[in-house]
N, C-alpha and C positions, 0 to 999 in steps of 0.2 A: 543545575545538576539534580537528577532524581535521587530520592532516598534509596539506599541500597536495596531495601525490601521491594520497592516498586520496580526498580531496574531488574531485580531477580524475577519478579512476576512477569514482566514484559518478555524477558529472555526465555523464561520457562514455558510460557504459553506457546511461543514459536517452536521450541524444541518438542513439546508435548504434542502439538498439532502435527508435526512432521515425523513423529515416531509411533510405531505400532506396538511398542512394548510398554509394559507397566513401569512406573517410576523406579521401583525396586530393581527391576532388571536393567533399566537404563543406568542406574548408579553402579550396579555390579559390572556392567559392560564398559562403562566410561570412567570408572574410578573418580567420582566427582571431586574428591579431596585433592586430586592431583591437577584438576582443571584450573586454569587461570581465572582469577576474578578480573572482570573488565576494568580498565583504567577509567577513572582515577581512584577507584575504590581500593581499600586496603585490606590486608589479611587481619584477622582470620576470616572475615567475610560471613559471619554467622547470619547477619540480617539478609545479605544477598542470597545465601543458600536457602534460608527459610522462604523467601519470596520465590526463588526458583522452583522449589518443590510445590508450592501453592500454584504457581503459574503453570507448571508442567501438568498438574492434574486438571486445571482449567483447559489447557490445550487438548488434553485427552478427551474431555467432555465435548469440546467443539468438534474434534475429529469424529466422535461417535455420531454427532448430529449430521455431519457431512456424509458419513458412511451410510446412515439410515435414510437419507433424503431420497425421495423418489420424484420430487417436483421438477428437478432439473435433469437434463440429459447429459450434462457435463460429466467427464470421467472424474473419479475421486482425486487422482493426481492433479488435475487441473483445478478442481475446487480448492485443494490444499494450497497449491501454488498461489492462486489469486487471493485467498484469505490470508496467507502468510504476508503477502504484500500489504494488505490492509492493516495487519497487526504491526508491521514494521513502521508504516507511516503514522500509525496512531501514536506512537511514542513521540514523534515530532510535533504533531498538531494538537495533541491532548484532547481531541474530540472522540468520545467513545461511540464508535459506529458498529461495534461488534454485534450487538443484539439486533439492531435494526436490519443489518445485512443478513444475519442468520434467519431472521423472520421472512426474508424475501429472496431466498435462494433461487426460486423459480425465475427471477428476473436477471440473474447474473449473466446469462449468455445472450440476452436480448440485445438487438441493435436496430432500433427504429426511431430515428430522430424526426420529430414532427417538423412540418414545413415552416411553422412559425419560428422555430429555433434556427433552422438553416437560413431562413431569410434574414433574421437578425444578425447572424454571423456574417453573411455575405455583405450586409451593410457596414458592419464594423470593419471588415477587411478592406472594403473600398475606402473607408476613412482612415486606413492604416492603424487601426486600433487592435493590434495583434494580441496584446495582453487581455483585453476585455473579451475578445472572441474566444481565446483559450479558456478564460474563466467561465464564460457562458456555457461552453460545451462540457467543461469539467464538472460544473455544478449540475448540469442536466444528467450526466452519467451517475453522479453521486446521489442525487435526489431520487433517481429512478432505479437505483440499486443495480445498474448495469456494470457489475464489477469487472468483467472481462474487458469491456471497452475502457473503463476507467484506468485499469492497469496499463493497457496498451497505449492509451492516449497520454498517460503520465510522461512517457518518453519525450513527447513534444513539449509539454509543460516544463520538464526538467532541462531540456535543451535551451529553451529561451532564458531560463535562469542562468545557465552556464555562459551563454552569450553575453548577458549583461555583466556577469562577474568578470569575464575577460575584458570587457570594455572599461570597467573600473580600474583594473590592474594596468591595462595598456591603453592609454589615451589615443594612440595612433591606430588602434585596431578598428577597421572599418566593418561595421556590422550589417550594412545594407544587403550584401549577398546572403548572409546567414538568415536575416529576417525574411527575405524573399523565399528561401527554402522552407522556413517554418510556415509562412503564409500558404505556400503551395501544399504542404502536408495537411494543413487545416482544411483547405479546400477539398482535398482528396477524401477527408473524413465526411464532409457534408454532401458530397456528390454521389 
């Protein structure tokens, strides 16, 4: 469990990034004292709200960077959507990728997987190493700051995880069909 201040910073960054109003106006509009503190945190939530305010201002600074960016042809709403995803996932993985992705906005919309990577993935798929093929492509997108592709490809990554969770719950669940679908989607990405 995160410290309430850290949780507030994470939540505040996302709200600040997705809002065009100053924090004072945000509080007046949303009556922050009436908003619920996320579970399992408890009232009065002073630490959470301090973190939220700090995070909101950080989110506003990130938004300003995205608004002023001229290196990418992506629309502002798309930049915000994809960066919001990154911030949401950062809470889970604890790896701070914000600055490196902000420094490389020009690569967010790129999609050019080198033949060496596609060949490696094809070999892995032939060997039925679906997880390794997903990890290889996922790492490529992350390391090359292809945020749009990373976000879209995450759906496949997440689906494989859910298939495995279902198999753990239900031993009779046959995953071969689902794995073939995942394999086919991976092949579509590299072709």
